N, C-alpha and C positions, 0 to 999 in steps of 0.2 A: 255333646250327652245326651240321651235320648230318656226320662226318668218318666213313669207308670201313676200319675194322680192315683186317688181310690177318692170316685167319687157314689155321695151320697144324692136318690130322691131331692129335689128341692133346698140342694143346698151346691153356695162351691169347696171347690179343689185350690187349697194350695201344697205348694212345696216351693223344692227348697235344693238349686242347682247347684255345683261347684266350680268353678273355673278356673284349674289352675294356668299359673304362671309361663311362662317362656324360659325354656330348659335352660337357657345356651352360657356355653365360659365364656366367661375376660370379654364381656360385655358387651359380644357380635350377634346383629342379629340383621337377619332380612323377614319388613314383614310389607303386604298386600293390601294396601288399604283402594277396597272398589267405591267410586265417584258419584256411584249414581244406581247408587245402595242395594239391595237380591231384590231382584227382578227376575221375572221370567219373558229373554227376551225376543224382540222378531229379530227375525232376515231382514239386515239392514239396521241393521241402530248397531248402535256403539259402544262398546263394552272400555270404560272409562277406569283405569283401576294410578294410584301412586307408587310407586316404589320405595320404601320406606328401609336404606341400610345403613348401618353401621355398623365399624366404621368407615364407613367409605369413602376409602381409597383404594377399593378395586373398585370395576364396572360390573354394574349384574349382568347374567344372564337370563333368557329369558324361553319359554315354552312353550305353547301351545298346541294340547293336543286333544285329540277325538276318537276316542273307541279305540285307545292305545298306538295313532300311529300320530304321526309329525305336523300337524298340518302349519306351525308359523312357526319361526326362534329366531334372536336378538338379542342384541348387548346396547343396556343402556350407557348410558359414561354424564357423567359433571359438564359442565358445561369447562367449569370452575375450579377449587378447595371447598368452595361453602356456600357452591351450591344443589339445590336438590338435583335429584334426578328426575327429569323429562317424565312428565306422563304416558302409561304403554293403552294408545288406543287398538282397540283389537276390533275391526271388524266384521261383522258377523255372515254369517252367509250358511246355503241351503245345508253343505257340506258338516256342517254343529252342531247338526239336533236327532238328538234332544238335547241333545248336555254338552258341552266342550269344558275340557280343564285350563286351568294358566298355572305357570310352572313358573319364578323366578328364585336365583340363587343365590350368593357367592361366593369369595373365598375367602377367608385370614387366618392367618399361623395356622397356612394348612390342614383349613380344617374348611369345612360346609357348614354351611347356613342357608336353610331356604325356607317359603311361605304357597305353602298353593291354593288356590282356590275354585271348586265346584260353578261352574253358570251353565244354569237353565236356559234352549232354547222354546220358542215354540212349535210346533214339530209337524213342517211342512215339508211336502214330497220335494223335486229337484224340480226345473221347471222342463227338464229331459221329458222326466214319469208324468206329468200332469198329464187323464185327458181328458176329458168330453162324453158322455152318453150319451145319443140323439134317438129315444122309444121315436119310430114313425110306427104308431098304431090306432085306422078308421075307429074301429070297433072293439070296443073290453069285454064284447062276448062268449062265452067260449064256444070253442071251435073258429074264432076268427081268424086272422095272421094280419102279417107287419111284420118290419121289417127294424132296427138294431143300428145305429148310428156311428164308430167311435171312430172319434181325430183326434188324432196324438197327432207325435212326431213318427218321420219315416224312421221304419225296425222294429218299431217296440211291439214288443211280443205281450199279450193283450189276453189273461184267462176271461170264459168268461163263463158265469154255471149262474142254473132259473128253477131257485127252488122254490116252491108254495113260500108266501108268508104264515100259513096257516103252521106250515112243519114246526116254524121258531116264536112261536105262540106257546108252542107248548113245553120248546129249551132251546135258548140259541148258543150255546158253551160250544159248539164248534163253527160259528158265527166267525168269519174271519174279518175284523173290524178292520178302525184306523189307529186307534190305542190298541191293539194287541200288536200291531205292525208294527210298534211306534218302543212299545213296551219290551219286542225281541232286539230290537235295536238297543234301549238301553240295559242290558242285563254284554251288552258285545264292549264296556264300559271295563275297560281298565283298570280302574284305578280305585275308590270305596272310604263311603263316607264326602262330607261340604266343603274334606278340602280341609286345610293345615297342620297342627299337632302344637305335640309337646316340649318336642327334641327335636334337632334338624330330622334324624334318623328316618323318626314317625311320620317326618313331612313329608319323605318321600318314601315310606313302603306305604304306606292309603295312597301314592301318588303311581303309582306303579315303576316306579324307575327307579335304572343304576346309573350312579353314578362315579368314575373313578377318580383321584386324582394323581399325581406325580405325585405326593410325597406319599400320602396316605389314600392307599387303593380300600377301603368301603368298598364294601358289596351288603347290596339294600336288594332284597324284594320287596316286591311287593306280595300282598296277597291274594 
């Protein structure tokens, strides 16, 4: 939920947000409970979440996606009847930036129960796309010459654009920055919102996935 609060000068704002309970039939549910909180993860860190499922007599399947592409998938099973499901550990890699999504789902009496979460990743480029620029100029006076050395992986295509900084002093609208690049990548995210939903159908719709079961062909399309 997103609520805009009216703010007056030198006054604090107050608001109230209503969070509805999960609307699941037959007292069945599937819930993702992050164990290391909601934060922006760095490449190399591990996102850990506990999966709570009721009644728990069927395994839980999970998907990890980035821009609609499945990166990981698997099944979580209890070691014995009254045990908890093992935690789901996901190593954050460069191909998950700037956001990836986790979906967990299970089946009970022919119905699907699901939960999802969106995980933000600190924007970084892949190792193969990192380059270093080493300018070599003995003099910065007008008319002098020098060289620019670009170091990177062999075969990398590099574009070079030279623009007087004075141009961007007037307007930097057309300047391609790192933030603009990753904002463009974020726009390819097939999901919507922070994850979750009031019903399993809403969870799947916000995640942007279709699940078809043998007992009931529930077609749920993403937004």
